[in-house]
C-alpha positions as CSV (number, residue, x, y, z in Angstrom):
1,M,25.1,-25.6,45.0
2,Q,22.9,-23.9,42.4
3,S,23.1,-25.2,38.8
4,R,24.3,-23.2,35.9
5,D,20.7,-23.3,34.4
6,S,19.4,-21.9,37.6
7,D,21.9,-19.1,37.5
8,A,20.8,-18.4,33.9
9,A,17.2,-18.4,34.9
10,G,17.9,-16.0,37.8
11,S,19.7,-13.5,35.6
12,V,17.0,-13.4,33.0
13,A,14.0,-13.2,35.4
14,P,14.6,-9.7,36.8
15,R,14.8,-8.3,33.2
16,S,11.6,-10.0,32.1
17,Q,9.7,-9.5,35.4
18,W,8.3,-6.2,34.2
19,V,7.0,-7.9,31.0
20,R,5.1,-10.3,33.2
21,R,3.6,-7.5,35.2
22,L,2.4,-5.9,31.9
23,H,1.0,-9.2,30.9
24,L,-0.9,-9.6,34.2
25,C,-2.1,-6.0,34.1
26,L,-3.5,-6.3,30.6
27,I,-5.3,-9.6,31.1
28,S,-6.8,-8.4,34.4
29,V,-8.8,-5.7,32.6
30,D,-12.4,-6.7,32.0
31,G,-15.6,-5.4,30.6
32,W,-15.6,-2.4,28.3
33,R,-12.1,-1.5,29.5
34,R,-10.9,-4.7,27.9
35,Y,-12.4,-3.7,24.5
36,G,-10.9,-0.2,24.9
37,A,-7.5,-1.7,25.6
38,S,-7.8,-3.9,22.5
39,A,-8.7,-0.8,20.3
40,L,-5.9,1.1,21.8
41,L,-3.4,-1.6,21.0
42,G,-4.7,-1.6,17.4
43,A,-4.2,2.2,17.1
44,L,-0.7,1.8,18.6
45,G,0.3,-0.6,15.8
46,A,-0.9,1.9,13.2
47,A,1.8,4.3,14.4
48,A,4.3,2.0,12.8
49,L,2.8,2.6,9.3
50,P,4.1,5.3,6.9
51,P,4.9,8.1,7.3
52,V,5.4,7.8,11.1
53,Y,7.5,4.5,11.0
54,L,7.5,3.9,14.8
55,V,8.2,0.2,14.0
56,V,9.0,-0.6,17.6
57,L,5.3,-0.1,18.5
58,L,4.4,-3.2,16.6
59,V,5.8,-5.1,19.6
60,P,3.4,-3.9,22.3
61,S,0.6,-3.8,19.8
62,F,0.8,-7.4,18.6
63,V,2.1,-8.9,21.8
64,G,-0.8,-7.3,23.7
65,F,-3.3,-8.6,21.1
66,L,-1.9,-12.1,21.4
67,W,-2.1,-12.0,25.2
68,L,-5.8,-10.9,25.0
69,I,-6.6,-13.8,22.6
70,E,-4.8,-16.3,24.8
71,D,-6.7,-15.1,27.9
72,S,-10.1,-15.1,26.1
73,R,-12.7,-17.3,27.7
74,S,-14.2,-18.4,24.3
75,V,-13.8,-18.1,20.6
76,R,-16.6,-15.6,20.5
77,A,-14.9,-13.4,23.2
78,A,-11.6,-13.5,21.2
79,A,-13.5,-12.5,18.1
80,V,-15.0,-9.5,19.7
81,L,-11.6,-8.4,21.0
82,G,-10.2,-8.9,17.5
83,W,-12.9,-6.7,16.1
84,W,-12.1,-3.9,18.5
85,F,-8.4,-4.2,17.8
86,G,-9.2,-3.8,14.1
87,V,-11.4,-0.8,14.7
88,G,-8.6,1.0,16.5
89,H,-6.0,-0.1,14.0
90,F,-7.8,0.8,10.8
91,A,-9.4,4.0,12.2
92,A,-5.9,5.3,13.1
93,G,-4.4,4.1,9.8
94,F,-7.1,5.4,7.5
95,Y,-8.0,8.7,9.3
96,W,-7.1,10.6,6.2
97,V,-10.1,9.2,4.3
98,A,-12.1,12.0,6.0
99,H,-10.3,14.6,3.8
100,S,-12.1,13.3,0.7
101,F,-15.5,13.9,2.3
102,L,-14.5,17.5,3.3
103,V,-13.7,18.5,-0.3
104,D,-17.4,19.2,-0.8
105,S,-18.3,19.5,2.9
106,A,-21.7,20.9,2.2
107,R,-22.8,17.7,0.6
108,Y,-20.6,15.1,2.1
109,G,-19.0,16.5,5.3
110,W,-21.5,14.9,7.5
111,M,-20.4,11.5,6.2
112,A,-16.7,11.9,7.2
113,P,-16.9,10.3,10.7
114,F,-19.3,7.6,9.5
115,A,-16.9,6.8,6.6
116,I,-13.8,6.5,8.9
117,F,-15.5,4.3,11.5
118,G,-17.6,2.5,9.0
119,M,-14.6,1.6,7.0
120,A,-12.7,0.6,10.1
121,A,-15.6,-1.5,11.4
122,G,-15.7,-3.4,8.0
123,L,-12.0,-4.0,7.8
124,A,-12.0,-5.0,11.5
125,V,-13.6,-8.3,10.4
126,F,-10.2,-9.5,9.3
127,P,-8.5,-9.2,12.8
128,M,-11.7,-10.5,14.2
129,I,-11.4,-13.7,12.2
130,T,-7.7,-13.9,13.0
131,A,-8.4,-13.8,16.7
132,A,-11.2,-16.4,16.4
133,L,-9.0,-18.8,14.4
134,C,-6.1,-18.4,16.9
135,R,-8.3,-19.0,19.9
136,C,-9.9,-22.0,18.3
137,G,-6.5,-23.4,17.5
138,F,-5.0,-22.7,20.9
139,S,-7.8,-24.6,22.6
140,S,-7.6,-27.6,20.3
141,G,-4.2,-29.0,21.6
142,R,-1.1,-28.5,23.7
143,W,0.8,-25.7,22.0
144,T,4.1,-24.1,23.1
145,A,4.4,-20.4,23.3
146,V,6.5,-20.3,20.1
147,T,4.0,-22.3,18.2
148,R,1.2,-20.0,19.3
149,M,3.3,-17.0,18.1
150,M,3.8,-18.6,14.7
151,M,0.1,-19.6,14.4
152,F,-0.8,-16.0,15.1
153,A,1.6,-14.6,12.5
154,V,0.3,-17.1,9.9
155,A,-3.3,-16.2,10.6
156,W,-2.8,-12.5,10.5
157,T,-0.9,-12.6,7.2
158,A,-3.4,-15.0,5.6
159,L,-6.2,-12.7,6.4
160,E,-4.2,-9.7,5.2
161,W,-3.8,-11.5,1.9
162,V,-7.6,-12.2,1.8
163,R,-8.2,-8.5,2.4
164,G,-6.1,-7.8,-0.6
165,W,-8.6,-9.3,-3.1
166,I,-12.0,-10.1,-1.5
167,F,-14.8,-7.6,-2.4
168,T,-12.5,-5.9,-4.9
169,G,-9.7,-5.8,-2.4
170,L,-7.9,-3.2,-0.3
171,P,-4.2,-4.2,0.2
172,W,-3.4,-0.8,1.8
173,N,-1.4,-0.4,5.0
174,L,-0.1,-3.9,5.0
175,V,2.2,-4.6,7.9
176,G,5.1,-5.1,5.6
177,T,5.0,-1.4,4.6
178,V,6.3,-0.4,8.0
179,W,9.9,-1.0,6.7
180,A,9.6,1.4,3.7
181,F,11.9,3.9,5.5
182,S,14.7,1.4,4.9
183,D,15.7,0.7,1.3
184,A,17.8,-2.2,2.5
185,V,15.0,-4.0,4.4
186,S,12.6,-3.3,1.6
187,Q,14.7,-5.3,-0.8
188,S,13.3,-8.5,0.7
189,V,10.0,-7.9,-1.1
190,A,11.8,-8.8,-4.4
191,F,11.9,-12.3,-3.1
192,I,9.0,-12.8,-0.7
193,G,6.6,-9.9,-1.6
194,V,5.1,-7.5,0.8
195,Y,2.9,-10.2,2.3
196,G,6.0,-12.2,3.1
197,L,7.6,-9.2,4.8
198,S,4.3,-8.8,6.7
199,L,4.6,-12.4,7.9
200,L,8.1,-11.9,9.2
201,S,7.3,-8.6,10.7
202,V,4.3,-9.9,12.7
203,L,6.3,-13.0,13.7
204,G,9.2,-10.8,14.9
205,A,6.9,-8.6,16.9
206,V,5.0,-11.3,18.7
207,S,8.2,-13.2,19.5
208,F,8.8,-10.7,22.4
209,A,5.7,-12.3,24.1
210,S,8.1,-15.1,25.2
211,L,9.6,-12.7,27.8
212,A,6.5,-13.1,29.9
213,E,6.8,-16.9,30.1
214,E,7.2,-18.3,33.6
215,A,9.7,-21.0,32.7
216,G,12.5,-21.4,30.3
217,G,15.5,-19.6,31.8
218,R,17.7,-17.9,29.3
219,S,15.8,-19.6,26.4
220,R,12.9,-17.3,27.3
221,A,14.6,-14.6,25.5
222,A,15.6,-16.7,22.5
223,P,12.6,-15.9,20.2
224,A,13.1,-12.1,20.7
225,M,16.9,-12.4,20.0
226,A,16.1,-14.5,16.9
227,A,13.7,-11.8,15.7
228,L,16.4,-9.1,16.1
229,A,18.9,-11.4,14.3
230,M,16.3,-11.9,11.5
231,V,15.9,-8.1,11.0
232,A,19.7,-7.7,10.9
233,A,20.1,-10.5,8.3
234,I,17.3,-9.0,6.1
235,W,18.9,-5.6,6.3
236,A,22.4,-7.0,5.5
237,G,21.1,-8.9,2.5
238,G,19.3,-5.9,1.2
239,A,22.3,-3.7,1.6
240,L,24.4,-6.1,-0.4
241,R,21.7,-6.2,-3.1
242,L,21.7,-2.4,-3.3
243,Q,25.5,-2.2,-3.7
244,A,25.1,-3.8,-7.2
245,G,21.8,-1.9,-7.8
246,D,22.5,0.4,-10.8
247,A,20.7,-0.7,-13.9
248,G,21.4,2.5,-15.8
249,S,18.9,4.5,-17.8
250,V,17.0,4.2,-21.0
251,E,18.8,6.0,-23.8
252,G,17.0,8.7,-25.7
253,V,14.2,9.2,-23.1
254,Q,13.8,12.4,-21.1
255,L,10.6,12.7,-19.1
256,R,9.0,15.9,-17.9
257,L,6.6,15.3,-14.9
258,V,4.2,18.2,-14.4
259,Q,2.7,18.7,-10.9
260,P,0.2,21.6,-11.0
261,N,-0.9,21.4,-7.4
262,I,-4.5,22.3,-8.0
263,A,-6.7,22.0,-4.9
264,Q,-9.4,19.4,-5.3
265,H,-12.3,21.8,-4.4
266,L,-11.1,24.0,-7.3
267,K,-10.3,21.4,-9.8
268,W,-13.7,20.9,-11.4
269,K,-15.2,24.4,-11.1
270,P,-16.6,25.3,-14.6
271,E,-15.2,28.8,-14.6
272,L,-11.7,27.5,-13.7
273,R,-11.2,24.4,-15.9
274,V,-9.9,26.2,-19.0
275,G,-7.4,28.1,-16.8
276,H,-6.2,24.8,-15.3
277,V,-5.4,23.5,-18.7
278,R,-3.7,26.7,-19.8
279,H,-1.5,26.5,-16.7
280,L,-0.6,22.9,-17.4
281,L,0.4,23.9,-21.0
282,E,2.5,26.8,-19.7
283,M,4.3,24.5,-17.2
284,S,4.9,21.9,-20.0
285,L,6.6,24.5,-22.3
286,R,9.0,25.9,-19.7
287,P,12.7,25.7,-20.5
288,P,14.4,22.4,-19.6
289,T,15.6,22.2,-16.0
290,S,18.4,19.7,-16.6
291,G,19.9,20.9,-19.9
292,Q,18.3,18.2,-21.9
293,A,14.9,18.8,-23.7
294,P,12.1,16.5,-22.7
295,T,11.0,13.9,-25.1
296,H,7.8,13.1,-23.3
297,V,5.6,15.2,-21.0
298,I,3.3,13.6,-18.4
299,W,0.4,15.1,-16.6
300,P,-1.5,13.6,-13.6
301,E,-4.8,11.7,-13.4
302,T,-7.8,13.7,-14.8
303,A,-5.4,16.6,-15.4
304,V,-7.6,17.6,-18.3
305,P,-11.2,18.1,-16.9
306,F,-12.8,17.6,-20.3
307,N,-13.9,14.6,-22.4
308,L,-11.0,14.4,-24.9
309,S,-12.8,11.9,-27.2
310,N,-15.3,14.7,-28.1
311,E,-13.0,17.8,-28.1
312,P,-10.9,17.9,-31.3
313,G,-10.0,21.6,-30.8
314,L,-8.7,20.8,-27.3
315,L,-6.7,17.9,-28.6
316,T,-5.0,20.3,-31.0
317,A,-4.1,22.7,-28.2
318,L,-2.8,19.8,-26.1
319,G,-0.6,18.7,-28.9
320,T,1.5,21.9,-28.5
321,A,2.7,20.5,-25.1
322,A,4.0,17.3,-26.8
323,P,7.6,17.5,-27.9
324,A,8.2,17.0,-31.6
325,G,8.3,13.3,-32.2
326,G,7.2,12.6,-28.6
327,L,4.0,12.5,-26.7
328,L,1.9,14.2,-24.0
329,I,0.5,11.6,-21.6
330,T,-2.3,12.8,-19.5
331,G,-5.3,11.7,-17.5
332,A,-8.8,12.7,-18.6
333,P,-12.3,11.4,-18.4
334,R,-13.7,9.7,-21.5
335,A,-17.4,9.1,-22.3
336,T,-19.5,7.4,-25.0
337,P,-19.8,9.7,-28.0
338,P,-23.3,10.9,-29.0
339,G,-25.1,8.0,-30.8
340,G,-22.5,5.5,-29.6
341,G,-24.8,3.4,-27.6
342,A,-25.6,3.2,-23.9
343,P,-24.0,6.2,-22.1
344,Q,-20.8,5.2,-20.2
345,A,-17.8,7.1,-18.7
346,W,-14.3,6.0,-18.0
347,N,-11.3,7.3,-16.0
348,S,-8.7,7.2,-18.7
349,L,-5.1,7.8,-19.7
350,H,-4.5,9.3,-23.1
351,A,-1.3,9.7,-25.2
352,V,-1.5,12.8,-27.5
353,T,0.9,13.4,-30.4
354,S,2.3,16.8,-31.3
355,D,-0.2,16.8,-34.2
356,G,-3.1,16.7,-31.7
357,E,-4.0,13.1,-32.4
358,L,-4.9,10.4,-29.8
359,A,-2.1,7.8,-30.1
360,A,-3.3,5.5,-27.3
361,T,-5.9,5.3,-24.6
362,Y,-6.1,3.2,-21.4
363,D,-9.3,3.0,-19.3
364,K,-8.9,2.3,-15.6
365,V,-9.8,-1.2,-14.7
366,R,-10.0,-1.2,-10.9
367,L,-12.3,1.5,-9.7
368,V,-12.5,3.0,-6.2
369,P,-15.8,2.1,-4.5
370,F,-17.9,5.2,-3.6
371,G,-15.2,7.4,-5.2
372,E,-15.7,6.3,-8.8
373,Y,-18.8,4.2,-8.5
374,V,-21.3,3.3,-5.9
375,P,-21.7,-0.4,-5.1
376,L,-25.3,-1.7,-4.9
377,R,-26.5,1.2,-6.9
378,G,-30.0,-0.1,-6.8
379,V,-30.0,0.2,-3.0
380,L,-27.7,3.1,-2.3
381,S,-29.0,6.3,-3.9
382,F,-26.3,8.9,-3.0
383,G,-23.8,10.0,-5.6
384,K,-20.1,9.1,-5.9
385,L,-17.5,11.5,-4.6
386,T,-15.9,12.3,-8.0
387,E,-17.3,14.8,-10.4
388,G,-20.3,13.8,-12.5
389,R,-23.5,11.9,-11.7
390,R,-22.7,8.9,-13.8
391,D,-20.7,6.0,-12.3
392,F,-17.4,5.2,-14.1
393,S,-17.2,1.9,-16.0
394,P,-14.2,-0.3,-15.6
395,G,-11.8,-0.7,-18.6
396,T,-11.4,-4.1,-20.2
397,Q,-8.0,-4.0,-21.9
398,G,-4.7,-5.0,-20.3
399,H,-2.2,-2.6,-18.7
400,T,0.6,-2.8,-21.2
401,L,0.8,0.0,-23.8
402,A,3.2,0.5,-26.7
403,L,3.9,4.2,-27.0
404,K,6.1,6.0,-29.5
405,G,9.7,6.6,-28.4
406,L,9.2,4.7,-25.1
407,P,9.7,1.1,-23.9
408,P,6.5,-0.9,-23.3
409,V,4.8,0.5,-20.3
410,S,2.2,-0.7,-17.7
411,A,-0.3,2.0,-17.3
412,L,-1.9,2.3,-13.9
413,I,-4.3,5.0,-12.6
414,C,-4.5,5.9,-8.9
415,F,-4.9,3.0,-6.5
416,E,-4.3,0.3,-9.2
417,I,-0.7,0.5,-8.1
418,I,-1.5,-0.9,-4.6
419,F,-2.3,-4.5,-5.7
420,P,0.8,-6.8,-5.3
421,G,1.3,-9.1,-8.2
422,E,-1.3,-7.4,-10.4
423,V,0.5,-4.4,-11.8
424,V,1.9,-6.0,-14.9
425,D,0.6,-8.3,-17.6
426,S,2.3,-11.6,-17.3
427,E,1.9,-12.3,-21.1
428,R,3.1,-8.8,-22.2
429,R,5.6,-7.8,-19.5
430,P,6.4,-4.1,-19.7
431,E,9.8,-2.4,-19.1
432,W,8.5,0.3,-16.7
433,I,5.3,1.3,-14.8
434,L,3.5,4.6,-15.1
435,N,1.2,5.6,-12.3
436,L,-1.0,8.7,-12.8
437,T,-2.9,9.8,-9.6
438,N,-4.6,12.6,-7.9
439,D,-4.0,12.5,-4.1
440,A,-5.4,16.1,-3.7
441,W,-8.4,14.3,-2.2
442,F,-6.4,13.6,0.9
443,G,-4.7,16.9,1.6
444,Q,-1.6,17.2,3.8
445,S,-2.1,13.8,5.5
446,A,-0.5,10.4,5.7
447,G,-2.6,9.2,2.7
448,P,-0.3,10.4,-0.1
449,Y,2.8,9.1,1.7
450,Q,1.2,5.7,2.1
451,H,0.2,5.7,-1.5
452,L,3.8,6.5,-2.6
453,V,5.1,3.6,-0.5
454,T,3.0,1.1,-2.4
455,A,4.5,2.3,-5.7
456,R,8.0,1.9,-4.3
457,L,7.3,-1.7,-3.2
458,R,5.8,-2.6,-6.6
459,A,9.0,-1.4,-8.2
460,I,11.1,-3.7,-6.0
461,E,8.7,-6.7,-6.4
462,Q,8.7,-6.4,-10.2
463,G,12.2,-5.1,-10.8
464,L,10.8,-2.3,-12.8
465,P,11.1,1.5,-12.5
466,V,7.9,3.4,-11.6
467,V,7.1,6.9,-12.8
468,R,4.5,8.5,-10.5
469,V,2.8,11.8,-11.5
470,A,0.4,13.3,-9.0
471,N,-1.7,16.4,-9.1
472,T,-0.5,17.7,-5.7
473,G,2.3,15.2,-5.1
474,I,4.2,13.2,-4.4
475,S,5.5,12.9,-8.0
476,G,8.7,11.3,-8.8
477,I,11.0,8.7,-10.4
478,I,11.5,5.4,-8.6
479,D,14.2,3.0,-9.8
480,A,13.9,-0.8,-10.0
481,Y,15.2,-1.1,-6.4
482,G,12.4,1.2,-5.0
483,R,14.7,4.2,-4.5
484,M,13.4,7.7,-5.2
485,T,15.9,9.2,-7.7
486,A,14.0,12.5,-8.1
487,Q,10.7,13.9,-6.7
488,L,8.4,16.8,-6.2
489,A,7.2,17.2,-2.6
490,L,3.6,17.1,-1.5
491,G,1.9,20.4,-2.0
492,E,4.6,21.7,-4.4
493,E,3.9,23.1,-7.8
494,G,6.6,22.4,-10.4
495,V,8.1,20.4,-13.2
496,L,10.6,17.6,-12.9
497,D,12.9,16.7,-15.8
498,A,14.6,13.3,-15.5
499,G,15.6,10.2,-17.4
500,L,13.9,6.9,-17.2
501,P,15.8,4.3,-15.2
502,A,16.2,0.9,-16.8
503,G,14.5,-2.2,-15.4
504,L,16.2,-5.4,-14.4
505,D,17.0,-7.9,-17.1
506,R,14.9,-10.5,-15.3
507,A,12.0,-10.1,-12.9
508,P,12.9,-11.0,-9.3
509,P,11.3,-14.1,-7.7
510,Y,8.1,-12.4,-6.6
511,G,7.7,-10.7,-10.0
512,R,7.8,-14.2,-11.6
513,Y,5.7,-16.3,-9.1
514,G,3.6,-13.7,-7.2
515,D,1.5,-14.9,-4.4
516,W,2.5,-18.6,-4.9
517,I,5.4,-17.5,-2.8
518,T,3.0,-16.1,-0.1
519,G,1.2,-19.3,0.1
520,L,4.4,-21.4,0.3
521,L,5.7,-19.2,3.1
522,L,2.5,-19.5,5.1
523,I,2.5,-23.3,4.7
524,L,6.2,-23.4,5.6
525,V,5.9,-21.4,8.8
526,L,2.9,-23.3,9.9
527,G,4.7,-26.6,9.2
528,V,7.7,-25.6,11.2
529,A,5.5,-24.5,14.1
530,M,3.8,-28.0,14.1
531,F,7.1,-29.8,13.9
532,M,8.7,-27.8,16.7
533,N,5.7,-28.2,18.9
534,R,5.7,-31.9,18.4
535,R,9.3,-32.2,19.3
536,V,9.0,-30.2,22.5
537,I,5.9,-32.1,23.7
538,E,7.6,-35.5,23.0
539,R,10.5,-34.7,25.2
C-alpha cells in the first residue's frame, strides 16, 4: 500500500512537472543563445518596475537567473551570464535616459544608444558579481535548494546596496520599488527600508525555484507558499498602519505649487527665457483654487533661467510672486560674482521675500554625472548636457533650511531624493522635505514616474511629508505615509494649492537607524540560511 507521503508527492508532481520542463529547457540552451536568454530574463524583470508593475514577472526573471547560475560550469561562466542579465535588466529599466540626449539631438543625439547600453553595461557589473559570488558559494559546500535561494537574495541585495553609494551611487530602480503601486505593502520600508523590501522581494521571487526540485513531495511547494504568506502578512501589517495614518496638517501654511510645463528644448532659448519667467509670475498670481490664499509659492528646479545672485532687478520682479509675509521658493543657477574669485556655478534653490530679497539659498550637493558635470574632465572633452559650458560645483552646506513661516525643511534638488537614508540631516532633523526637479529631460516616459516613486518611499522611510515640484510633472503633495494627497499630472500645466501635511512625531525605525537595518537583515537571512542548511544535512 502506498504511504501518505508518496500520495502527497504524487499530487504535487504533476503540478510542478511543467516547472521542471522549463528548468531543463533553459539550462539546455548553450552558446550565444544562453547569453541572450540571460539578457531576456533581465529585461523581463524590469517590467516589474514602475510604472508597469508586472510584479509577477520577478518570478521567472530571478528563478531563471538562479537556474543559469547553478548550471554554470565555472565562476567565470556564471559571471558572464550575470553581466548579460544586467545588460538586459538595466537597458530595459533605463531606456528613458535616451530622451535627455535627444533634447539637443544635433549635438548629442548620436550618443543616445551608446548612453543606454553603456550605462547598462556598467551597471551590469553588479549582477555579474552577484552571479560570481553565488556560483563560488554554491561550489564550496553542500547547500540545500532553500539555502541557495537565500544566498542569492542576500548577494543581490548587498550588491544593490553597494550600487547605491559606490562611484557617487545610483540607487534607482531598486527591486523594492516594484511594490509602490500598493500603499499597504510600501509601509514596510518604514521599518526595513527599500533595501530590506528588495531583499524580501528577491527572496520571495526565487522561492518558486523549489517547484523544480526532484524530491521533497509536498514540501517542494513550501517555499513558494511561504513567499505568498509573507506578501500577505506585509500587506496586512501595512493596511493596519494606514488605518491610523492621519497626522493632520501644519496650521497656517498653504502652498502653491507651480508647474509651467516648459519643454526642455525651449527652456534655455535666449529669446524665450524672459517670457518663461513672466508666465511663471502670471501663474503664481492666479486666484486661489481652494478658497484659501497661498502663504508660500514654489517653482521647480532652474525655473528661473538667470543668475539670481547678479540680478537685483529680477529679484524685485520675483518678489511680486511671493505672498505678503511669505516666500517664493524657486530653483535657479548661481555663479561666482565678478571679482569673487575662481569662477564657479551651482544648481541652487532660493527663497525670495515679497521685498525682492534673498532670504536663503541651498546649493545642490549631489550632482548628476554627465548631466551637471563631466567626470574625468581632464580626459573627457565633451560638454555636459545641461546649459552652460562650465561644470556645476557641489554645495557644501547641509540640507536643512529655516524659512520664514514654515517648519524646518530638508531641501533636495532633482535626484538627491533617490538616496535612502541621506535625505535628512541627522543632527538638524527637518519636519518636511522639499524636492525641486525638472523631469522634462525624460519626456513622456517611465523616468518621471520612477523618480516620483523614490520620493514617496523617502516619505515613508523618514515619516515626513514630501512636497515635489517639477517643471513638467509629476508635482504633488505626499504625506508621511507615502500617499499622494494632491498632484498635477505629467505633461500638465497648472497650479496646485494645498496644505502641508504634518510629519510623524517620531521617525520610524529606518529613519532612525538607516542602513544599519539593511546590514542586520542581510546577516540575519544569511545566518538563518546556514543554520537551516546545517540541520538538513545533519539529518
